[in-house]
C-alpha atoms as one frame of an Amber mdcrd trajectory, in Angstrom:
protein
 102.312 138.456  83.520 100.046 140.175  86.064 100.165 139.576  89.810  96.868
 137.682  89.505  98.411 135.372  86.897 101.329 134.705  89.226  98.969 133.875
  92.097  96.940 131.591  89.846 100.077 129.764  88.704 101.288 129.371  92.288
  97.864 128.060  93.323  97.889 125.525  90.474 101.373 124.312  91.428 100.299
 123.926  95.055  97.237 121.928  94.051  99.255 119.696  91.725 101.773 119.031
  94.505  98.949 118.180  96.919  97.489 115.758  94.383 100.864 114.140  93.711
 101.653 113.629  97.397  98.194 112.259  98.198  97.914 109.801  95.322 101.520
 108.614  95.581 100.829 107.798  99.231  97.571 106.049  98.367  99.325 104.192
  95.562 101.738 102.697  98.097  99.162 101.907 100.814  95.754 101.298  99.146
  95.332  97.539  99.477  92.087  95.587  99.235  90.716  96.295  95.760  88.589
  99.137  94.295  86.045  99.300  97.135  88.813  99.831  99.681  90.657 102.318
  97.444  87.479 104.380  96.991  86.824 104.325 100.738  90.324 105.675 101.406
  89.861 108.382  98.767  86.571 109.384 100.382  88.292 109.685 103.748  91.049
 111.867 102.271  89.259 114.163  99.811  85.830 114.536 101.452  86.311 114.166
 105.200  89.856 115.476 105.673  90.569 117.921 102.859  86.991 118.840 101.906
  87.884 119.102  98.221  84.501 117.545  97.390  81.137 117.151  99.084  79.636
 113.714  99.680  77.211 114.311  96.802  79.971 115.342  94.399  82.013 112.280
  95.384  78.991 110.034  94.874  78.307 111.508  91.443  81.911 110.883  90.381
  81.626 107.328  91.685  78.407 106.811  89.755  80.021 108.164  86.592  82.986
 105.774  86.896  80.540 102.866  87.033  78.928 103.964  83.774  82.186 103.754
  81.794  84.615 100.854  81.287  87.903 100.649  83.140  89.338 100.455  86.686
  86.961 102.333  88.983  89.413 103.453  91.667  91.943 104.668  89.090  89.191
 106.587  87.301  88.206 108.145  90.642  91.792 109.373  91.118  91.677 110.867
  87.605  88.274 112.506  88.236  89.464 113.981  91.544  92.645 115.278  89.911
  90.624 116.938  87.154  88.245 118.559  89.639  91.127 119.806  91.769  93.583
 121.079  89.148  92.144 120.791  85.649  93.830 118.909  82.815  97.221 118.730
  84.514  95.510 117.467  87.654  93.796 114.750  85.611  97.199 113.409  84.550
  98.904 113.877  87.921  96.098 112.259  89.949  95.883 109.148  87.798  99.608
 108.751  87.103 100.615 109.125  90.758  98.052 106.521  91.838  99.271 104.052
  89.188 103.043 104.642  89.461 103.762 103.070  92.902 101.873  99.876  92.086
 103.559  99.666  88.685 107.032  99.932  90.237 106.243  97.384  92.958 104.827
  94.942  90.416 107.893  95.341  88.180 110.158  94.438  91.108 107.991  91.412
  91.931 107.940  90.378  88.258 111.755  90.503  88.194 111.822  88.354  91.357
 109.365  85.974  89.738 111.580  85.547  86.693 114.707  85.023  88.801 113.259
  82.623  91.377 110.388  81.106  89.413 107.672  81.856  91.957 105.746  84.732
  93.490 107.088  86.064  96.805 104.922  85.264  99.821 102.893  88.229 101.073
 100.264  86.450 103.146 101.477  88.071 106.367 100.891  91.503 104.879  97.345
  90.824 103.714  96.534  88.995 106.944  96.827  92.239 108.906  95.795  94.724
 106.210  92.537  93.160 105.011  90.688  93.535 108.362  91.637  97.225 108.361
  90.184  97.571 104.871  86.922  95.944 105.970  86.526  98.622 108.657  87.461
 101.484 106.293  85.019 100.372 103.579  82.133  99.783 105.987  82.446 103.275
 107.443  82.690 104.802 103.954  79.500 102.978 102.932  77.709 104.328 106.012
  78.892 107.890 105.324  78.003 107.816 101.633  74.776 105.915 102.260  73.339
 108.830 104.229  73.585 110.931 101.086  72.835 108.255  98.482  69.668 106.847
 100.106  67.189 109.636  99.416  63.889 107.778  99.839  62.284 104.336 100.101
  62.912 103.569  96.429  66.669 104.217  96.535  66.875 102.209  99.773  65.085
  99.316  98.046  67.425  99.571  95.044  70.502  99.428  97.267  69.218  96.442
  99.251  68.070  94.698  96.061  71.445  95.138  94.343  73.184  93.838  97.480
  71.008  90.688  97.488  71.117  90.065  93.731  74.919  90.286  93.712  75.037
  87.063  95.742  72.721  85.436  93.200  75.457  86.150  90.617  73.451  88.697
  88.642  75.819  90.653  86.380  77.186  93.802  88.057  76.701  96.003  84.999
  73.087  94.871  84.625  72.497  95.783  88.280  74.052  99.242  87.885  72.152
 100.187  84.733  68.899  98.652  85.994  69.161 100.535  89.288  69.812 103.787
  87.459  66.986 103.235  84.978  64.420 102.336  87.666  65.115 105.441  89.753
  65.262 107.658  86.658  61.892 106.440  85.365  60.243 106.528  88.798  61.524
 110.032  89.503  60.135 111.320  86.219  56.948 109.251  85.896  54.559 111.848
  87.266  56.239 114.586  85.267  56.002 112.386  82.176  52.276 111.970  82.639
  51.801 115.632  83.325  53.969 117.144  80.617  53.939 114.244  78.126  57.651
 114.372  77.717  59.513 111.503  76.226  63.227 111.394  76.078  66.092 109.097
  76.713  68.392 106.328  75.625  70.959 104.014  77.041  74.033 102.250  75.651
  75.946  99.086  76.371  78.768  97.321  74.497  80.470  93.946  74.784  82.403
  91.805  72.424  84.064  88.419  71.975  87.377  87.287  70.573  88.498  84.784
  67.928  90.968  82.065  68.925  93.926  80.878  66.880  97.360  79.304  67.281
 100.275  80.932  69.139 101.406  84.294  67.732 105.004  85.618  67.817 105.459
  88.214  70.579 105.762  91.884  69.694 105.229  95.103  71.640 102.606  96.591
  69.319 100.324  93.549  69.702 100.870  93.704  73.468  99.916  97.389  73.545
  96.790  97.092  71.411  95.595  93.978  73.254  95.752  95.774  76.584  94.294
  98.939  75.026  91.311  96.883  73.883  90.870  95.287  77.315  91.052  98.669
  79.059  88.495 100.077  76.619  85.753  97.483  77.142  86.225  95.879  80.554
  83.538  96.397  83.166  83.322  94.559  86.450  85.570  92.795  88.933  88.952
  91.100  88.856  87.208  87.908  87.833  86.114  89.615  84.607  89.686  90.816
  84.045  90.895  87.226  84.492  88.470  86.034  81.797  89.657  88.688  79.314
  93.338  88.015  80.003  92.938  84.260  79.605  90.987  84.646  76.369  93.693
  86.846  74.843  97.033  85.784  76.305  96.488  82.077  76.938  93.971  81.031
  74.274  94.293  83.474  71.357  97.965  84.512  71.462  99.446  81.567  73.365
 101.947  83.819  75.171 101.146  82.668  78.728 100.327  79.424  80.476  97.367
  79.201  82.851  99.790  79.044  85.797 101.582  82.212  84.686  98.230  83.960
  84.353  97.185  82.906  87.863 100.533  84.138  89.210  99.970  87.477  87.458
  96.504  87.836  89.012  97.915  86.920  92.430 100.559  89.658  92.158  97.864
  92.178  91.211  95.826  91.187  94.265  98.598  91.302  96.900 100.122  94.630
  95.835  98.628  98.045  96.681  97.007 100.268  94.093  95.040  99.277  90.969
  94.457  95.583  90.273  94.967  96.430  86.597  98.731  96.511  87.276  98.413
  92.786  86.570  99.124  94.066  83.053 102.492  95.402  84.246 103.445  91.939
  85.487 102.398  90.253  82.238 104.217  92.853  80.168 107.442  92.412  82.184
 107.309  88.618  81.971 106.797  88.789  78.195 108.992  91.739  77.232 111.011
  93.019  80.184 110.868  96.686  81.186 109.665  97.891  77.738 106.890  95.297
  77.849 105.859  96.377  81.350 105.658 100.038  80.335 103.791  99.332  77.096
 101.266  97.024  78.803 100.653  99.522  81.630 100.117 102.387  79.178  97.786
 100.270  77.059  95.437  99.160  79.829  95.241 102.519  81.657  95.146 104.954
  78.718  91.405 104.422  78.032  90.590 105.397  81.633  92.188 108.825  81.149
  90.336 109.295  77.864  86.936 108.201  79.244  87.274 110.445  82.297  88.370
 113.427  80.179  85.308 112.953  77.971  82.780 112.283  80.730  83.842 114.589
  83.587  82.533 117.866  82.106  79.078 116.295  81.671  78.621 115.103  85.281
  77.334 118.475  86.621  74.944 118.615  83.637  73.650 115.142  84.485  73.025
 116.238  88.072  71.151 119.361  86.934  69.043 117.415  84.417  65.626 116.321
  85.683  66.005 113.080  83.756  69.574 112.065  84.370  69.674 113.209  87.978
  67.497 110.189  88.703  69.862 107.973  86.704  72.805 109.172  88.811  70.864
 108.617  92.046  70.037 105.066  91.002  73.578 104.231  89.896  75.009 105.796
  93.074  72.914 103.695  95.423  73.460 100.579  93.277  77.219 101.220  93.491
  77.016 101.309  97.274  74.995  98.075  97.235  77.784  96.436  95.225  80.430
  97.879  97.565  78.577  96.421 100.538  78.357  93.007  98.874  82.074  93.030
  98.022  82.832  94.012 101.623  80.901  90.997 102.892  83.045  88.761 100.687
  86.202  90.542 101.839  85.076  90.092 105.441  84.558  86.361 104.977  88.086
  86.008 103.642  89.697  88.395 106.136  88.030  87.974 109.536  89.198  84.431
 110.155  90.321  84.416 113.815  90.190  86.548 116.999  93.216  88.642 115.977
  91.814  89.707 112.604  88.397  90.425 114.138  90.141  92.503 116.811  92.118
  94.436 114.181  88.896  95.280 112.331  87.080  96.406 115.507  89.989  98.518
 116.744  90.368 100.093 113.294  86.679 101.004 113.228  86.905 102.485 116.729
  89.955 104.585 115.829  88.256 105.843 112.667  85.048 106.774 114.483  86.494
 108.165 117.708  89.772 109.761 116.609  89.293 110.149 112.830  92.675 108.459
 112.368  94.170 108.615 108.910  93.492 105.364 107.067  97.093 105.174 105.823
  98.383 104.770 109.391  95.789 102.088 110.029  97.045 100.165 106.983 100.646
 100.439 108.236  99.546  99.282 111.697  97.600  96.367 110.249 100.621  95.250
 108.219 102.832  95.449 111.314 100.362  93.372 113.348 100.160  90.835 110.525
 103.964  90.531 110.531 104.008  90.205 114.312 101.321  87.519 114.213 103.292
  85.552 111.610 106.501  85.873 113.679 104.799  84.698 116.878 103.509  81.627
 115.051
């Protein structure tokens, strides 16, 4: 082995360690859903570490919205791949998932012992206002790069408005991308008479039958299927889970399903760790591990397949416009989700104050978002104690 090989190996190990430390920390502190997770990742990998530029981060975000699966987890996998290759792909995603999986397994055990979900309202009371501030500032930072002209501005504003009219999120993303792509190439089309393109989309429905005996292989393949086709928010995940585990298989009651969703919402990290809870309730530790592997495995596969093509999309005269449209549509959706999060989070003077102070600390002192989350949780606990 040459001295250059040794240096390369040492550099790879250092990068893998950096990825592991970062995403383990985010896995323990990233509350608030995908929009908040992505905002924290932007703060860490673009603003603080400068591993990516704003444009590169936006392109990865756009790519995650074009494939099924949990967006924030796919971002951690993309970032890991960009930073340290194939090993980084595994380390980034696994370290982001692992903390949430372990926390959910502990809560699932508590649920089975005591018959109810532990209260965590004090935690979210203080943390959610912090997340509102973090996401808003991330949208402003990314918006400067994503909004390139009047058309992309109109797409972003239009997606934001149509979200509240309950237009499907995937329709908005693909429509935004298609409009910008066509508009960006219209003059060139007329001039050069080029015609090229295509666009895919896939959905499916499920049959319903009587209760089925539990087994781990059915659990794995059910979650593998869900992870392979699911676009959209936690509400879409709820619909898939109910269709399979309540209606088709008969393994869960509606109340158990709602408890599983609640656990996924109040814990940090990916909301998809709802699968961990369901797996533990149905099959103990083996069930939790099998369910977690099943729902997250497609994300690793989709990212591995799509990541090498993202630079080619950006360099393509056609698909560069598609990425621009999807990027600005993604930010429009993030802004709309933040409005909903704000409505649920900024409910009294204390929570409004937490959000304003968090924004000020981010802007003035560039404070690490992890410390803001810890501070928000502490203030939430203090507020509950004083009451």
